[in-house]
N, CA, C and O of each residue as an XYZ file, in Angstrom:
916
protein
N     -22.397      1.716      4.789
C     -21.154      2.270      4.249
C     -20.038      2.156      5.276
O     -20.256      2.390      6.465
N     -18.847      1.798      4.818
C     -17.710      1.742      5.763
C     -17.426      3.088      6.397
O     -17.454      4.098      5.694
N     -17.156      3.150      7.678
C     -16.962      4.412      8.400
C     -15.828      5.254      7.900
O     -15.930      6.480      7.877
N     -14.702      4.598      7.480
C     -13.585      5.326      6.960
C     -13.929      6.027      5.689
O     -13.572      7.190      5.499
N     -14.644      5.316      4.778
C     -15.117      5.879      3.483
C     -16.107      7.016      3.736
O     -16.073      8.063      3.090
N     -17.020      6.753      4.740
C     -18.055      7.704      5.015
C     -17.434      9.016      5.519
O     -17.865     10.094      5.110
N     -16.437      8.938      6.394
C     -15.769     10.114      6.882
C     -15.151     10.926      5.739
O     -15.288     12.147      5.670
N     -14.480     10.218      4.865
C     -13.820     10.918      3.765
C     -14.840     11.621      2.878
O     -14.611     12.754      2.454
N     -15.939     10.980      2.598
C     -17.004     11.595      1.765
C     -17.554     12.809      2.455
O     -17.815     13.820      1.803
N     -17.743     12.744      3.775
C     -18.266     13.910      4.481
C     -17.339     15.102      4.448
O     -17.765     16.256      4.447
N     -16.033     14.780      4.421
C     -15.002     15.838      4.320
C     -14.744     16.263      2.879
O     -13.899     17.113      2.601
N     -15.491     15.650      1.980
C     -15.413     15.940      0.516
C     -13.994     15.642     -0.023
O     -13.436     16.377     -0.837
N     -13.463     14.543      0.470
C     -12.120     14.041      0.030
C     -12.313     12.759     -0.792
O     -13.076     11.881     -0.390
N     -11.651     12.647     -1.898
C     -11.722     11.409     -2.705
C     -10.476     10.552     -2.457
O     -10.519      9.341     -2.674
N      -9.377     11.147     -2.012
C      -8.159     10.395     -1.833
C      -7.954     10.126     -0.336
O      -7.845     11.057      0.462
N      -7.905      8.841      0.031
C      -7.619      8.450      1.383
C      -6.129      8.504      1.659
O      -5.330      8.212      0.769
N      -5.736      8.870      2.871
C      -4.346      8.880      3.231
C      -3.925      7.385      3.363
O      -4.764      6.485      3.416
N      -2.584      7.169      3.414
C      -2.072      5.850      3.548
C      -2.596      5.220      4.846
O      -2.968      4.046      4.864
N      -2.623      6.003      5.928
C      -3.105      5.544      7.206
C      -4.540      5.035      7.065
O      -4.864      3.929      7.498
N      -5.421      5.884      6.432
C      -6.832      5.465      6.233
C      -6.900      4.279      5.322
O      -7.678      3.366      5.597
N      -6.143      4.228      4.256
C      -6.152      3.116      3.307
C      -5.804      1.801      4.007
O      -6.484      0.791      3.822
N      -4.764      1.823      4.796
C      -4.297      0.624      5.452
C      -5.255      0.155      6.537
O      -5.458     -1.043      6.736
N      -5.839      1.122      7.232
C      -6.916      0.769      8.179
C      -8.149      0.085      7.502
O      -8.751     -0.863      8.007
N      -8.449      0.650      6.340
C      -9.583      0.075      5.553
C      -9.302     -1.325      5.096
O     -10.124     -2.218      5.303
N      -8.151     -1.548      4.473
C      -7.886     -2.860      3.908
C      -7.675     -3.912      5.034
O      -7.924     -5.102      4.842
N      -7.226     -3.450      6.170
C      -7.060     -4.352      7.308
C      -8.371     -4.949      7.787
O      -8.429     -6.060      8.314
N      -9.438     -4.152      7.577
C     -10.753     -4.630      8.001
C     -11.241     -5.765      7.131
O     -12.193     -6.454      7.498
N     -10.610     -5.979      5.980
C     -10.995     -7.071      5.081
C      -9.914     -8.161      5.092
O      -9.798     -8.913      4.124
N      -9.139     -8.257      6.146
C      -8.184     -9.321      6.291
C      -6.941     -9.185      5.527
O      -6.230    -10.177      5.366
N      -6.611     -8.031      5.037
C      -5.413     -7.820      4.250
C      -4.302     -7.313      5.197
O      -4.428     -6.273      5.844
N      -3.197     -8.109      5.246
C      -2.141     -7.744      6.188
C      -1.344     -6.568      5.685
O      -1.054     -6.455      4.494
N      -0.992     -5.691      6.609
C      -0.166     -4.481      6.271
C       0.912     -4.334      7.366
O       0.857     -4.966      8.420
N       1.879     -3.479      7.062
C       2.802     -3.086      8.091
C       2.071     -2.351      9.163
O       1.050     -1.720      8.892
N       2.572     -2.412     10.409
C       1.952     -1.597     11.465
C       2.101     -0.074     11.125
O       3.068      0.359     10.498
N       1.150      0.647     11.549
C       1.167      2.076     11.119
C       0.554      2.981     12.213
O      -0.547      2.734     12.706
N       1.284      4.000     12.559
C       0.785      4.949     13.611
C       1.089      6.346     13.160
O       2.033      6.563     12.399
N       0.291      7.322     13.624
C       0.445      8.672     13.225
C       1.089      9.513     14.284
O       0.626      9.561     15.423
N       2.182     10.194     13.906
C       2.905     11.105     14.777
C       2.676     12.520     14.284
O       2.924     12.839     13.121
N       2.193     13.372     15.196
C       1.939     14.791     14.792
C       3.098     15.683     15.224
O       3.128     16.861     14.867
N       4.032     15.159     15.970
C       5.192     15.941     16.385
C       6.461     15.033     16.284
O       6.400     13.809     16.165
N       7.588     15.742     16.342
C       8.872     14.981     16.319
C       8.970     14.066     17.533
O       9.419     12.927     17.407
N       8.564     14.534     18.690
C       8.669     13.773     19.922
C       7.760     12.520     19.824
O       8.147     11.439     20.268
N       6.562     12.672     19.246
C       5.665     11.512     19.074
C       6.274     10.497     18.129
O       6.129      9.291     18.330
N       6.955     10.975     17.097
C       7.598     10.040     16.131
C       8.680      9.223     16.754
O       8.859      8.049     16.428
N       9.448      9.876     17.706
C      10.512      9.158     18.384
C       9.925      8.115     19.378
O      10.411      6.992     19.509
N       8.857      8.562     20.060
C       8.226      7.662     21.033
C       7.600      6.410     20.368
O       7.738      5.282     20.839
N       6.898      6.687     19.238
C       6.294      5.563     18.516
C       7.346      4.589     17.995
O       7.156      3.373     18.035
N       8.459      5.138     17.506
C       9.548      4.339     16.984
C      10.132      3.467     18.043
O      10.400      2.285     17.830
N      10.336      4.085     19.228
C      10.854      3.266     20.337
C       9.940      2.134     20.710
O      10.384      1.051     21.090
N       8.626      2.402     20.594
C       7.664      1.323     20.940
C       7.630      0.232     19.905
O       7.559     -0.949     20.243
N       7.681      0.619     18.624
C       7.638     -0.366     17.532
C       8.915     -1.178     17.518
O       8.874     -2.396     17.345
N      10.043     -0.523     17.697
C      11.358     -1.237     17.601
C      11.966     -0.891     16.215
O      11.295     -0.798     15.187
N      13.270     -0.714     16.293
C      13.965     -0.305     15.044
C      14.413     -1.533     14.203
O      14.575     -2.625     14.749
N      14.611     -1.351     12.875
C      14.428     -0.096     12.137
C      12.961      0.223     11.840
O      12.094     -0.649     11.882
N      12.707      1.523     11.533
C      11.360      1.959     11.178
C      11.363      2.785      9.879
O      12.410      3.144      9.340
N      10.204      3.053      9.430
C       9.959      3.820      8.191
C       9.087      4.963      8.570
O       8.109      4.784      9.296
N       9.420      6.175      8.084
C       8.565      7.410      8.246
C       8.075      7.815      6.898
O       8.814      7.831      5.914
N       6.775      8.154      6.871
C       6.167      8.651      5.645
C       5.245      9.822      5.947
O       4.551      9.852      6.963
N       5.259     10.794      5.021
C       4.322     11.921      5.191
C       2.906     11.442      5.109
O       2.626     10.521      4.341
N       1.983     12.023      5.868
C       0.563     11.623      5.830
C      -0.195     12.872      5.419
O      -0.394     13.780      6.226
N      -0.617     12.914      4.163
C      -1.362     14.044      3.607
C      -2.150     13.512      2.370
O      -1.592     12.852      1.493
N      -3.387     13.810      2.344
C      -4.254     13.469      1.187
C      -3.847     14.316     -0.029
O      -4.205     13.984     -1.159
N      -3.110     15.395      0.196
C      -2.676     16.273     -0.894
C      -1.359     15.867     -1.471
O      -0.941     16.445     -2.474
N      -0.668     14.893     -0.893
C       0.638     14.454     -1.413
C       0.519     12.969     -1.656
O       0.732     12.169     -0.744
N       0.181     12.589     -2.875
C       0.012     11.161     -3.206
C       1.290     10.523     -3.620
O       1.462      9.319     -3.431
N       2.229     11.303     -4.198
C       3.518     10.687     -4.577
C       4.547     11.078     -3.454
O       5.347     12.004     -3.592
N       4.461     10.343     -2.403
C       5.285     10.713     -1.218
C       6.829     10.738     -1.515
O       7.524     11.638     -1.043
N       7.343      9.775     -2.275
C       8.746      9.761     -2.541
C       9.194     10.974     -3.279
O      10.249     11.539     -2.988
N       8.381     11.393     -4.258
C       8.782     12.600     -5.092
C       8.838     13.822     -4.209
O       9.627     14.728     -4.478
N       8.026     13.885     -3.154
C       8.041     15.021     -2.286
C       9.059     14.964     -1.205
O       9.123     15.863     -0.367
N       9.865     13.929     -1.194
C      10.831     13.726     -0.117
C      10.213     13.322      1.189
O      10.742     13.577      2.271
N       9.051     12.671      1.051
C       8.229     12.324      2.190
C       8.402     10.937      2.731
O       7.556     10.483      3.502
N       9.466     10.229      2.366
C       9.649      8.849      2.813
C      11.126      8.705      3.286
O      12.064      9.099      2.592
N      11.275      8.143      4.457
C      12.619      7.821      5.030
C      12.553      6.401      5.561
O      11.684      6.056      6.361
N      13.508      5.570      5.091
C      13.457      4.151      5.451
C      14.687      3.787      6.189
O      15.707      4.473      6.129
N      14.578      2.643      6.923
C      15.782      2.108      7.577
C      16.349      2.938      8.695
O      17.555      2.928      8.942
N      15.467      3.669      9.381
C      15.873      4.490     10.514
C      16.194      3.659     11.745
O      15.342      2.924     12.244
N      17.459      3.780     12.249
C      17.970      2.782     13.198
C      17.932      3.277     14.680
O      18.207      2.503     15.597
N      17.599      4.533     14.891
C      17.610      4.999     16.298
C      16.836      6.347     16.423
O      16.448      6.949     15.422
N      16.638      6.775     17.631
C      15.805      7.959     17.890
C      16.365      9.195     17.182
O      15.594     10.003     16.663
N      17.689      9.357     17.150
C      18.300     10.523     16.543
C      17.981     10.551     15.022
O      17.692     11.611     14.466
N      18.034      9.443     14.402
C      17.729      9.367     12.992
C      16.267      9.645     12.722
O      15.950     10.277     11.714
N      15.351      9.196     13.588
C      13.957      9.432     13.434
C      13.678     10.906     13.587
O      12.926     11.465     12.789
N      14.263     11.575     14.601
C      14.062     12.992     14.848
C      14.523     13.798     13.637
O      13.825     14.724     13.226
N      15.652     13.480     13.067
C      16.184     14.185     11.887
C      15.293     13.912     10.708
O      14.980     14.839      9.961
N      14.870     12.691     10.507
C      14.042     12.328      9.391
C      12.682     13.068      9.444
O      12.187     13.515      8.410
N      12.095     13.195     10.612
C      10.866     13.912     10.778
C      10.954     15.386     10.325
O      10.065     15.895      9.643
N      12.036     16.043     10.718
C      12.274     17.443     10.362
C      12.451     17.556      8.846
O      11.894     18.446      8.202
N      13.239     16.633      8.298
C      13.561     16.700      6.839
C      12.303     16.485      6.051
O      12.079     17.177      5.058
N      11.444     15.522      6.468
C      10.217     15.204      5.750
C       9.230     16.406      5.769
O       8.663     16.765      4.737
N       9.051     16.981      6.894
C       8.160     18.171      6.978
C       8.642     19.351      6.127
O       7.856     20.017      5.453
N       9.951     19.587      6.178
C      10.498     20.706      5.417
C      10.382     20.446      3.899
O       9.990     21.321      3.128
N      10.738     19.215      3.505
C      10.687     18.863      2.090
C       9.301     18.912      1.503
O       9.071     19.426      0.408
N       8.360     18.344      2.291
C       6.975     18.248      1.725
C       6.288     19.592      1.708
O       5.470     19.837      0.822
N       6.585     20.485      2.654
C       5.964     21.836      2.617
C       6.577     22.639      1.455
O       5.908     23.488      0.867
N       7.848     22.367      1.129
C       8.417     22.992     -0.001
C       7.788     22.451     -1.317
O       7.500     23.194     -2.256
N       7.600     21.148     -1.321
C       7.037     20.481     -2.545
C       5.587     20.891     -2.797
O       5.173     21.043     -3.947
N       4.822     21.069     -1.733
C       3.424     21.464     -1.843
C       3.020     22.374     -0.717
O       2.460     21.897      0.271
N       3.279     23.687     -0.814
C       3.063     24.607      0.318
C       1.642     24.655      0.788
O       1.401     25.029      1.936
N       0.672     24.292     -0.048
C      -0.750     24.359      0.371
C      -1.270     23.013      0.943
O      -2.435     22.905      1.325
N      -0.424     22.040      0.993
C      -0.870     20.694      1.431
C      -1.326     20.755      2.916
O      -0.716     21.391      3.776
N      -2.419     20.058      3.126
C      -2.891     19.850      4.575
C      -2.151     18.569      5.044
O      -2.377     17.477      4.523
N      -1.304     18.737      5.996
C      -0.490     17.637      6.500
C      -0.995     17.212      7.898
O      -1.082     18.004      8.836
N      -1.320     15.904      7.969
C      -1.800     15.343      9.279
C      -0.589     15.134     10.227
O      -0.697     15.300     11.442
N       0.542     14.773      9.637
C       1.718     14.447     10.409
C       2.550     13.473      9.639
O       2.592     13.534      8.410
N       3.203     12.590     10.310
C       4.123     11.595      9.721
C       3.725     10.200     10.283
O       3.548     10.056     11.493
N       3.589      9.206      9.431
C       3.324      7.896      9.865
C       4.602      7.190     10.277
O       5.654      7.418      9.680
N       4.529      6.355     11.268
C       5.675      5.544     11.789
C       5.280      4.077     11.572
O       4.260      3.590     12.058
N       6.154      3.407     10.809
C       5.791      2.016     10.477
C       7.017      1.106     10.726
O       8.167      1.533     10.617
N       6.726     -0.133     11.055
C       7.814     -1.090     11.096
C       8.292     -1.346      9.677
O       7.542     -1.228      8.708
N       9.552     -1.696      9.591
C      10.169     -1.947      8.247
C      10.022     -3.421      7.920
O      10.616     -4.284      8.567
N       9.197     -3.694      6.877
C       9.002     -5.040      6.493
C      10.215     -5.732      5.941
O      11.008     -5.103      5.241
N      10.392     -6.992      6.225
C      11.499     -7.756      5.705
C      11.355     -7.789      4.150
O      10.305     -8.156      3.621
N      12.428     -7.398      3.452
C      12.308     -7.421      1.988
C      11.978     -8.814      1.409
O      12.446     -9.828      1.925
N      11.203     -8.850      0.381
C      10.783    -10.083     -0.302
C      10.438     -9.729     -1.705
O      10.561     -8.576     -2.119
N      10.010    -10.707     -2.436
C       9.586    -10.518     -3.830
C       8.390     -9.545     -3.822
O       7.463     -9.664     -3.021
N       8.460     -8.584     -4.750
C       7.374     -7.580     -4.720
C       6.378     -7.814     -5.883
O       6.748     -8.038     -7.035
N       5.075     -7.742     -5.487
C       4.015     -7.802     -6.471
C       3.072     -6.636     -6.290
O       3.089     -5.978     -5.249
N       2.258     -6.375     -7.279
C       1.250     -5.309     -7.186
C      -0.118     -5.897     -7.385
O      -0.320     -6.813     -8.182
N      -1.059     -5.346     -6.636
C      -2.502     -5.663     -6.845
C      -3.187     -4.280     -6.961
O      -3.074     -3.452     -6.057
N      -3.867     -4.053     -8.035
C      -4.556     -2.802     -8.232
C      -5.980     -2.970     -8.671
O      -6.401     -4.038     -9.113
N      -6.723     -1.873     -8.537
C      -8.124     -1.866     -8.945
C      -8.338     -0.572     -9.708
O      -7.883      0.492     -9.288
N      -9.010     -0.668    -10.793
C      -9.418      0.558    -11.574
C     -10.842      0.300    -12.008
O     -11.355     -0.814    -11.889
N     -11.488      1.368    -12.523
C     -12.852      1.246    -12.926
C     -12.973      1.553    -14.390
O     -12.696      2.680    -14.803
N     -13.397      0.548    -15.231
C     -13.633      0.750    -16.621
C     -15.032      1.401    -16.812
O     -16.015      0.950    -16.224
N     -15.099      2.437    -17.621
C     -16.401      3.119    -17.763
C     -17.564      2.216    -18.329
O     -18.747      2.468    -18.099
N     -17.159      1.192    -19.052
C     -18.185      0.256    -19.608
C     -18.419     -0.950    -18.833
O     -19.563     -1.372    -18.665
N     -17.298     -1.579    -18.306
C     -17.428     -2.888    -17.699
C     -17.399     -2.795    -16.126
O     -17.716     -3.787    -15.469
N     -17.040     -1.672    -15.539
C     -17.023     -1.584    -14.102
C     -15.664     -1.931    -13.508
O     -14.657     -1.861    -14.212
N     -15.610     -2.303    -12.231
C     -14.327     -2.506    -11.537
C     -13.494     -3.643    -12.119
O     -14.013     -4.711    -12.447
N     -12.232     -3.399    -12.237
C     -11.270     -4.377    -12.811
C     -10.134     -4.560    -11.843
O      -9.635     -3.570    -11.308
N      -9.697     -5.783    -11.587
C      -8.533     -6.036    -10.724
C      -7.351     -6.381    -11.550
O      -7.458     -7.034    -12.588
N      -6.171     -5.920    -11.066
C      -4.870     -6.120    -11.796
C      -3.896     -6.864    -10.874
O      -3.906     -6.670     -9.659
N      -3.078     -7.695    -11.456
C      -2.034     -8.361    -10.694
C      -0.793     -8.424    -11.531
O      -0.860     -8.624    -12.743
N       0.376     -8.248    -10.874
C       1.643     -8.345    -11.616
C       2.822     -8.220    -10.682
O       2.668     -8.145     -9.463
N       4.021     -8.199    -11.282
C       5.214     -7.934    -10.489
C       5.145     -6.466    -10.040
O       4.693     -5.600    -10.789
N       5.591     -6.207     -8.832
C       5.445     -4.886     -8.261
C       6.715     -4.075     -8.189
O       7.720     -4.393     -8.824
N       6.645     -2.958     -7.354
C       7.792     -2.136     -7.204
C       8.171     -1.472     -8.509
O       7.280     -1.049     -9.246
N       9.451     -1.359     -8.833
C       9.881     -0.731    -10.111
C       9.534     -1.642    -11.278
O       9.413     -1.178    -12.412
N       9.374     -2.929    -11.013
C       9.112     -3.895    -12.138
C       7.833     -3.584    -12.834
O       7.727     -3.846    -14.032
N       6.882     -3.058    -12.188
C       5.543     -2.800    -12.858
C       5.715     -1.703    -13.902
O       5.052     -1.717    -14.939
N       6.607     -0.753    -13.626
C       6.872      0.350    -14.596
C       7.795     -0.117    -15.726
O       7.603      0.283    -16.874
N       8.771     -0.936    -15.431
C       9.778     -1.397    -16.430
C       9.250     -2.480    -17.303
O       9.378     -2.395    -18.524
N       8.640     -3.531    -16.717
C       8.214     -4.698    -17.468
C       6.775     -4.631    -17.871
O       6.397     -5.209    -18.890
N       5.945     -3.938    -17.103
C       4.493     -3.908    -17.366
C       3.942     -5.304    -17.477
O       3.129     -5.585    -18.358
N       4.380     -6.202    -16.577
C       3.999     -7.577    -16.606
C       2.772     -7.761    -15.691
O       2.882     -8.195    -14.545
N       1.587     -7.408    -16.256
C       0.386     -7.424    -15.407
C      -0.720     -8.112    -16.198
O      -0.674     -8.152    -17.427
N      -1.736     -8.663    -15.483
C      -2.960     -9.198    -16.035
C      -4.168     -8.642    -15.375
O      -4.069     -8.129    -14.260
N      -5.283     -8.713    -15.989
C      -6.577     -8.119    -15.535
C      -7.738     -9.097    -15.508
O      -7.787    -10.061    -16.272
N      -8.671     -8.820    -14.606
C      -9.941     -9.592    -14.633
C     -11.051     -8.621    -14.103
O     -10.801     -7.712    -13.311
N     -12.297     -8.886    -14.604
C     -13.391     -8.105    -14.101
C     -13.735     -8.579    -12.666
O     -13.662     -9.771    -12.367
N     -14.094     -7.666    -11.825
C     -14.577     -7.985    -10.465
C     -16.070     -8.248    -10.487
O     -16.803     -7.540    -11.177
N     -16.543     -9.245     -9.752
C     -15.846    -10.094     -8.755
C     -15.112    -11.265     -9.459
O     -15.460    -11.668    -10.569
N     -14.134    -11.761     -8.794
C     -13.417    -12.930     -9.305
C     -13.648    -14.111     -8.367
O     -13.969    -13.962     -7.189
N     -13.468    -15.276     -8.949
C     -13.519    -16.530     -8.115
C     -12.077    -17.060     -7.961
O     -11.131    -16.522     -8.538
N     -11.951    -18.117     -7.175
C     -10.651    -18.643     -6.887
C      -9.904    -19.064     -8.131
O      -8.700    -18.841     -8.255
N     -10.634    -19.683     -9.064
C     -10.038    -20.095    -10.349
C      -9.452    -18.904    -11.115
O      -8.420    -19.028    -11.775
N     -10.110    -17.771    -11.022
C      -9.613    -16.542    -11.670
C      -8.341    -16.124    -11.029
O      -7.388    -15.781    -11.728
N      -8.278    -16.135     -9.708
C      -7.061    -15.764     -8.979
C      -5.897    -16.647     -9.362
O      -4.783    -16.179     -9.596
N      -6.176    -17.924     -9.419
C      -5.125    -18.938     -9.782
C      -4.576    -18.641    -11.152
O      -3.363    -18.645    -11.365
N      -5.507    -18.374    -12.117
C      -5.034    -18.158    -13.507
C      -4.288    -16.810    -13.658
O      -3.322    -16.706    -14.414
N      -4.747    -15.814    -12.943
C      -4.088    -14.448    -13.006
C      -2.628    -14.626    -12.603
O      -1.754    -14.155    -13.330
N      -2.330    -15.250    -11.539
C      -0.983    -15.388    -10.961
C      -0.106    -16.138    -11.925
O       1.064    -15.796    -12.100
N      -0.661    -17.170    -12.564
C       0.119    -18.018    -13.431
C       0.284    -17.459    -14.854
O       1.094    -17.957    -15.635
N      -0.487    -16.429    -15.172
C      -0.424    -15.820    -16.523
C       0.698    -14.792    -16.700
O       1.120    -14.497    -17.818
N       1.178    -14.244    -15.549
C       2.286    -13.264    -15.691
C       3.577    -13.936    -16.147
O       3.874    -15.075    -15.786
N       4.325    -13.198    -16.944
C       5.597    -13.703    -17.425
C       6.571    -14.011    -16.338
O       7.445    -14.863    -16.502
N       6.437    -13.333    -15.227
C       7.367    -13.509    -14.111
C       6.945    -14.531    -13.107
O       7.406    -14.518    -11.966
N       6.043    -15.452    -13.529
C       5.565    -16.467    -12.569
C       6.682    -17.364    -12.018
O       6.614    -17.849    -10.888
N       7.751    -17.577    -12.885
C       8.866    -18.395    -12.427
C       9.529    -17.781    -11.182
O      10.025    -18.506    -10.319
N       9.533    -16.435    -11.094
C      10.084    -15.824     -9.953
C       9.305    -16.125     -8.659
O       9.881    -16.181     -7.572
N       7.977    -16.316     -8.802
C       7.162    -16.704     -7.663
C       7.416    -18.114     -7.274
O       7.332    -18.429     -6.087
N       7.717    -18.973     -8.172
C       7.992    -20.397     -7.887
C       9.368    -20.599     -7.273
O       9.656    -21.673     -6.744
N      10.217    -19.590     -7.335
C      11.564    -19.723     -6.785
C      12.529    -19.816     -7.974
O      12.433    -20.762     -8.756
N      13.403    -18.917     -8.124
C      14.254    -18.852     -9.295
C      15.772    -18.811     -8.844
O      16.198    -17.933     -8.093
N      16.508    -19.773     -9.330
C      17.984    -19.829     -9.028
C      18.241    -19.711     -7.537
O      19.009    -18.872     -7.067
N      17.563    -20.591     -6.817
C      17.867    -20.632     -5.401
C      17.036    -19.689     -4.566
O      17.047    -19.788     -3.339
N      16.336    -18.804     -5.174
C      15.442    -17.863     -4.399
C      14.307    -18.586     -3.734
O      13.765    -19.555     -4.264
N      13.956    -18.104     -2.568
C      12.841    -18.756     -1.829
C      11.539    -18.581     -2.589
O      11.214    -17.469     -3.004
N      10.764    -19.690     -2.787
C       9.502    -19.540     -3.497
C       8.486    -18.759     -2.688
O       8.509    -18.784     -1.457
N       7.603    -18.072     -3.371
C       6.520    -17.293     -2.708
C       5.354    -18.192     -2.450
O       5.166    -19.189     -3.148
N       4.559    -17.856     -1.450
C       3.372    -18.601     -1.137
C       2.224    -18.208     -2.060
O       1.526    -17.235     -1.776
N       2.018    -18.901     -3.108
C       1.048    -18.583     -4.135
C      -0.361    -18.599     -3.614
O      -1.205    -17.786     -3.991
N      -0.589    -19.538     -2.744
C      -1.956    -19.631     -2.160
C      -2.351    -18.389     -1.381
O      -3.508    -17.970     -1.402
N      -1.343    -17.786     -0.671
C      -1.618    -16.526      0.038
C      -1.985    -15.416     -0.923
O      -2.848    -14.582     -0.650
N      -1.284    -15.432     -2.087
C      -1.599    -14.389     -3.139
C      -2.960    -14.611     -3.675
O      -3.707    -13.652     -3.865
N      -3.331    -15.859     -3.936
C      -4.711    -16.152     -4.416
C      -5.761    -15.572     -3.426
O      -6.716    -14.906     -3.826
N      -5.548    -15.845     -2.160
C      -6.510    -15.392     -1.153
C      -6.503    -13.863     -1.077
O      -7.537    -13.242     -0.833
N      -5.349    -13.276     -1.284
C      -5.309    -11.785     -1.255
C      -6.100    -11.202     -2.356
O      -6.855    -10.255     -2.137
N      -5.958    -11.747     -3.589
C      -6.709    -11.280     -4.726
C      -8.224    -11.399     -4.444
O      -8.993    -10.498     -4.780
N      -8.607    -12.426     -3.876
C     -10.037    -12.686     -3.523
C     -10.550    -11.675     -2.475
O     -11.686    -11.205     -2.545
N      -9.694    -11.364     -1.526
C     -10.026    -10.393     -0.443
C     -10.176     -8.967     -1.077
O     -11.091     -8.228     -0.716
N      -9.309     -8.611     -1.980
C      -9.446     -7.367     -2.652
C     -10.747     -7.260     -3.484
O     -11.463     -6.259     -3.467
N     -10.994     -8.359     -4.204
C     -12.232     -8.372     -5.019
C     -13.455     -8.239     -4.083
O     -14.367     -7.471     -4.389
N     -13.494     -8.954     -2.973
C     -14.590     -8.884     -2.035
C     -14.758     -7.480     -1.444
O     -15.876     -6.987     -1.292
N     -13.663     -6.867     -1.126
C     -13.660     -5.468     -0.632
C     -14.247     -4.523     -1.549
O     -15.010     -3.658     -1.119
N     -13.948     -4.613     -2.833
C     -14.454     -3.719     -3.804
C     -15.954     -3.929     -4.064
O     -16.689     -2.963     -4.273
N     -16.403     -5.183     -4.051
C     -17.837     -5.478     -4.145
C     -18.613     -4.831     -2.956
O     -19.694     -4.269     -3.132
N     -18.046     -4.931     -1.802
C     -18.703     -4.405     -0.589
C     -18.604     -2.882     -0.498
O     -19.346     -2.269      0.269
N     -17.687     -2.248     -1.279
C     -17.493     -0.819     -1.191
C     -17.484     -0.197     -2.543
O     -16.418      0.177     -3.031
N     -18.652     -0.062     -3.196
C     -18.711      0.465     -4.540
C     -18.319      1.908     -4.674
O     -18.229      2.435     -5.782
N     -18.085      2.549     -3.559
C     -17.645      3.921     -3.598
C     -16.142      4.022     -4.076
O     -15.665      5.098     -4.437
N     -15.450      2.891     -4.062
C     -14.031      2.912     -4.432
C     -13.855      2.904     -5.911
O     -14.336      2.009     -6.607
N     -13.137      3.941     -6.411
C     -12.839      4.026     -7.852
C     -11.576      3.373     -8.260
O     -11.514      2.722     -9.303
N     -10.497      3.541     -7.413
C      -9.178      3.004     -7.656
C      -8.528      2.526     -6.388
O      -8.828      3.041     -5.311
N      -7.615      1.519     -6.488
C      -6.862      1.136     -5.360
C      -5.522      0.536     -5.797
O      -5.457     -0.159     -6.811
N      -4.467      0.798     -5.049
C      -3.134      0.216     -5.388
C      -2.572     -0.331     -4.091
O      -2.490      0.369     -3.082
N      -2.194     -1.575     -4.139
C      -1.343     -2.187     -3.121
C       0.027     -2.445     -3.772
O       0.213     -3.435     -4.481
N       0.964     -1.552     -3.520
C       2.218     -1.667     -4.214
C       3.316     -0.935     -3.453
O       3.275      0.284     -3.286
N       4.324     -1.726     -2.985
C       4.423     -3.190     -3.273
C       3.739     -4.014     -2.165
O       3.501     -3.574     -1.041
N       3.453     -5.233     -2.590
C       3.127     -6.297     -1.603
C       4.331     -7.192     -1.556
O       4.790     -7.692     -2.584
N       4.835     -7.391     -0.387
C       6.020     -8.316     -0.179
C       5.459     -9.720      0.081
O       4.668     -9.955      0.995
N       5.906    -10.615     -0.760
C       5.362    -11.993     -0.657
C       6.553    -12.967     -0.464
O       7.528    -12.945     -1.215
N       6.430    -13.810      0.562
C       7.445    -14.815      0.825
C       6.752    -16.145      1.034
O       5.602    -16.319      0.632
N       7.455    -17.099      1.668
C       6.831    -18.412      1.864
C       5.766    -18.393      2.913
O       4.927    -19.293      2.934
N       5.752    -17.422      3.783
C       4.723    -17.430      4.869
C       4.021    -16.073      5.000
O       3.224    -15.928      5.926
N       4.249    -15.096      4.167
C       3.546    -13.863      4.303
C       3.247    -13.228      2.952
O       3.971    -13.431      1.977
N       2.180    -12.464      2.915
C       1.858    -11.544      1.806
C       1.377    -10.238      2.467
O       0.232    -10.129      2.904
N       2.283     -9.260      2.526
C       2.002     -8.054      3.306
C       2.080     -6.827      2.480
O       3.073     -6.596      1.790
N       1.008     -5.997      2.536
C       0.928     -4.760      1.774
C       1.805     -3.694      2.471
O       1.504     -3.258      3.582
N       2.881     -3.293      1.799
C       3.778     -2.279      2.362
C       3.252     -0.894      2.159
O       3.455     -0.041      3.023
N       2.590     -0.619      1.070
C       1.992      0.701      0.747
C       0.591      0.466      0.178
O       0.346     -0.528     -0.506
N      -0.298      1.370      0.464
C      -1.657      1.245      0.027
C      -2.255      2.592     -0.366
O      -1.987      3.584      0.313
N      -2.997      2.667     -1.358
C      -3.704      3.919     -1.832
C      -5.055      3.618     -2.277
O      -5.252      2.715     -3.091
N      -6.066      4.373     -1.757
C      -7.427      4.171     -2.113
C      -8.010      5.506     -2.586
O      -7.850      6.526     -1.915
N      -8.684      5.500     -3.738
C      -9.323      6.697     -4.280
C     -10.858      6.423     -4.491
O     -11.249      5.399     -5.052
N     -11.657      7.337     -4.041
C     -13.098      7.210     -4.169
C     -13.599      7.931     -5.385
O     -12.922      8.787     -5.955
N     -14.812      7.565     -5.776
C     -15.479      8.328     -6.873
C     -15.701      9.696     -6.440
O     -15.884      9.974     -5.255
N     -15.688     10.640     -7.467
C     -15.982     12.042     -7.100
C     -17.508     12.253     -6.961
O     -17.953     13.361     -6.660
């Protein structure tokens, strides 16, 4: 059993923090933004200085899964003063949002270069088992619901077909002068997610949303992993 999953089970937690989720997916070759945990305001500033600006701060708590709703996300922080202020605001807002939350601290991440957003998700069907989803990500997944599904495990031909089946595939090819996305990287990413789920049957759900995809990168900006109870 994977050590990150094993630790969560021992602690009787089914929801992995973003830090844990990103560490887990990185072990399977899935690229993410750099991520470090700051337990104090001073640590957040020091880590930001080391990473280089701009940075993103996010609350780290298994009890707060909707970080933005809780006021737990601050992006585009350009200097130490903004980081210090953001740290205080995040802690105050999140404790007000969920007073009983166990808060590890705040994660400090580099700010990924904006690109076309896609989503890769995993859910478990009670009859057929694990299912992988692919579609346009960010707000588009809620507005357009342009997603497709396959049973896990998938093969390369499945990944190829999934990407080409979404209505927004033309956006991936490059639309009205926009830079085309690297479809092969997306295919490989789908295969890595499928492989990860096969090797970790304890995982009930997973979301990589958004994944920023460009001509040379496919990077998971946010990640959430949920285990079976």
